[in-house]
Structures are given as structure tokens and as C-alpha cells.
C-alpha positions, 0 to 999 in steps of 0.5 A, spaced: 510 523 459 503 521 462 499 524 456 496 517 453 495 515 460 491 521 462 487 520 455 484 514 457 482 515 464 474 518 465 475 521 472 479 527 475 486 525 474 489 529 479 485 526 484 486 519 482 494 521 482 493 524 489 489 517 491 494 513 488 500 517 492 496 516 499 496 508 497 503 509 495 505 512 502 501 506 506 505 501 502 511 504 504 509 505 511 506 497 511 513 495 508 517 498 514 512 496 519 512 488 516 520 489 516 521 492 522 516 487 526 520 481 523 527 484 526 524 485 533 518 480 534 519 476 540 515 470 543 512 463 541 513 461 534 517 467 532 521 464 526 514 462 523 512 469 524 519 472 522 518 468 515 511 471 514 512 478 516 518 478 511 514 475 505 509 480 507 514 486 507 516 484 500 509 484 497 508 491 500 514 493 496 511 490 490 505 494 491 509 500 492 512 499 485 506 498 482 503 504 484 509 508 482 509 506 475 501 508 475 502 514 478 508 516 473 504 513 467 498 518 469 504 524 469 504 524 476 510 524 481 510 519 487 511 522 494 519 523 494 519 525 501 518 519 507 516 524 512 510 526 507 508 519 507 505 520 514 501 526 512 498 522 506 497 515 509 490 512 509 492 507 514 497 510 519 503 507 522 503 503 528 510 502 531 511 495 534 513 498 541 511 491 544 515 486 540 511 480 543 508 476 537 501 477 538 501 485 539 505 485 532 500 480 528 495 485 531 498 491 528 499 488 522 492 485 521 489 492 523 493 495 517 491 490 512 484 491 514 485 498 512 488 497 506 483 492 504 478 498 505 482 503 501 483 499 495 476 497 495 475 505 495 480 505 489 476 499 485 470 503 486 473 509 483 476 506 477 471 501 475 469 503 468 473 509 468 480 507 469 481 500 466 489 500 467 488 502 475 482 497 476 486 491 473 492 492 477 488 492 483 482 487 482 484 480 483 483 475 477 479 470 482 475 476 484 477 475 491 
């Protein structure tokens, strides 16, 4: 598996799979950060924040699925051990030790800003070199 996927990529596929696995690790950690935050958050407008965090957790899980698919298409293996997520992450993981709404939201904003930087780097690496990966992460509206 992955033979054709490798043929159409005009870049070092092993390096690309490593980058995708780093993003995969970020997505799982982001999923958990949003999910656990939605369970423990306290403070004003808590219900609205819970709904938003739950939605974002679902989106992060969807990103992990996309990354898994692409890694496999390229003949790679997604990270199989959660403990390895910490070794590979670009963005890290901030445990929501203070469950107050503002603190949880600040942690998640920090994570999203890091993800934007990571995916921007991925877009630059795959532009004109790997159209499948590039299209998966390039929003159709150009934002």
C-alpha cells in the first residue's frame, strides 16, 4: 500500500510522513485538551464554552482521521502509541489545571495558533509537490 501515493509526491516521502505524524500527534493531544476542558470547565458562560469545546474536539478528531488516511496512502504508519504523541508534538499539551473559563480558553487559543503555524508549514512543503496533502489542508475559500 502507498506505492502510487509515493509516486505522485515530489518530495521526500519519509520526511513528509514524519511531518504528518507530528500533526497527527498534535491533533490527538488537541482533541483531548478540548474534550477534557469541556468536562471540567467552570465559570461564567460555562454551558456555551462546553458546547464550543465539544465542537472543536470533534473537529480535531476529524483532522486526525484525515491525517491517518494520508499517512497510510503514503505507505506510512500513524503513531500507534499515545505516549509517542508527546515526543512528536509540535504544539505540546497544556493540562487544564485551572478549569476557569478564561484559562481553558487561553490554553486552547494557544494550541490553535500553534496548529495554524504547523499547517502553514505543511502547506508550504506540499505546494506544487503533493497535491493530495495540499488540498486536504488548503481551505477552498483561501483562508
